[in-house]
C-alpha positions, 0 to 999 in steps of 0.5 A: 724859890722857883717852882721848877729849877734846872741847874747846869743840865747837860744831855748827851745822846749816844753809847757812852754819854759820860765819856762824851761829857768829859770831852765836852768839858775839855772843850770839844765842840758839838760837831767834834763830838758828833763826828768823832764819837757819834754822840749828839748834844741835846742840851748843854749846861742849861739853867732855868728858873720857872715861877709858879703861875707863869706861862713860860715859853721855850722856843728854838729851831728844830734840833735846838733841844726844846722838846728834850728840855720839857721832857726832863721836867717829868723825867720822860728823859733823864739828863747826863748831868745837872739837877732838876728841882720841883718845889726844891726836891731834885726829881732825879733822886725819886724812886720809880713809885715816887716818880709815878706819884709826881706824874699823876699828882703834879704834872700833866702833858698835852702833846702835839699829836693829841695822844687820845685813845681811839677806843674810848669816848671823848668823856673817857679820854678827858677823865683818863688822868683821874682814872690812873690816879684812882678817882672813882668813876662817877667823880672823874666823869663829872669832872671831865664833863665839866672841863669839856664844857669849859673848852667848848666841847659840850655835847661831844662827850659820847663821840670818839676821837676819829669823829672830831676835827684836829682842833676838837681833839686837841681840846680833849687833850687840854680838858684831860690835862685840866681835869687832872688838876695838876700844878704844872702843865707841859705843852709840847708844840700843842697847837702846831698841827692846827689851822691858824684860826683854831690855833688862835682860839686855843691860844686865847683859851690857854691865856684865859684859863691860866689867868683864872686857874693860876697854873704853871704852864711850860709851853714849847713852840718854834713860832715867835708870834705864838710865844709873844702871844702866850708868854710871861717869859721866853727862853730861846735855845740854840744848839741845846744852849740857852741864848736869852731869857726874858719877857716878850718885850725884852726879847723884841726890843733887846735881842742879845745877838744875831740869832735872836735878831733873826727870830724877831726880824719878821715879827709885826712889832705893832701887833706884838708890842702893847703900849705897856711896853713903852709906858712912862710916868707922866712928867706932871700929875696934877690933883687939886692944884689951882691955876697958879700952882699948876703953872708953877709946877709946869715951870719947875718940871718944864712941862707943857702939859699936866695930867689931872687926877680927880678923886683917884680918876683921870679927869683929862689934861691941861696945857700950859697955854690954856692955863695961861689964858684961863689965868687972865680971865679967871685969876690964879686961884681957880682950880686947874681942874675946870680947864681940862681937855676932857676929850683927850683920847685915852688908851687902856693897858694891854692895847697893842700899838697897831690899835693905839696908833690912830689915837697917838697920831691924832693927839698933839700930846702924849696919850694917857693910859687909863685902866678900867677903874679910871686910874691913870697908869702912865702915858705913851709918846708917839715918838717912842712908838716910832723909835720902837717900830724903827728898831725892827726895820734897822734889825731887818736891814742889818740882817739883810746886809749880813746875808748879802755879804755872806752870799758875796763871800760865797760867790768869791 
């Protein structure tokens, strides 16, 4: 069971949303509803599952419904139809007191415009979530002090919001959410008002904090680069409906339609993709084989190279040519391990393609991906990287051609 579930959620804004819902079910379009009844569709039949401990990013253009969606999770907005479950409980059935308890104990929110109280100090702002929960003053201030230090604001506890930069104010909002120690943190365009450098720093902090704390973060953004940097999974909305849900790699490599293609078109794929996305198992993994056994394995698998693992650690690679030469000199019984190319480059998991390119281009063989423990996780081939990068250009060219055709049709 997922931590958060949205099932067939539809939200309509206007004087009589139930009547508009019936028209929608009978096939009325978004434009028809707006033109004929004045009702606006915020969300249309949205179903999503969000797992505990993941950073789930919701993105789309302005008006796509992403902010409406995130406000359903803490019921700042109620849907016209559908259900919203947290840990299996439909929160739409909660009483006012139960809803208040849910917001205090389980859900924190970080807003785009910080939401700080100007008459309170930084420390008091960071402690506010604990204050409304009824935590004793000394305890909540100690907790807020600790989290301000973790987000880089040690020494600013007695300052007031108007004495801080925008980035520092957003850190206070983040410290307030973290101090509340809730399972779920909702972040609505939390970094969009910040300059690029501060924004990048806070993105890194969110990823690091989520890894250490295991919080479930629902993050709203219109920026695909930000989504790719943060997300375990991404949901893309258009006109209130979910178009595609998937991991960053899936969204980049397998856009479901032209709308998603438009999102990924201008992304620097070499920076956004890591070698993990293109990793394959080695065609031949060798351990304690002799030269003769290694050559026999190469013939069976039609491999020109083998990746040697010694006591669980990657030792290097051997080529068919080098083993054939070694066989003539040393015989078939000598261990293949003695003939590894130990200067073969390796790449660590999580390395972006742009960083990995020099090693890939310099090597005449697929490059080993080796983790910090020295274990061989897989290989990456230069040709696969080239194909992945070429896909971006094909998508861009196709989109450009489509735009040109549209312009020609309009001109006619």
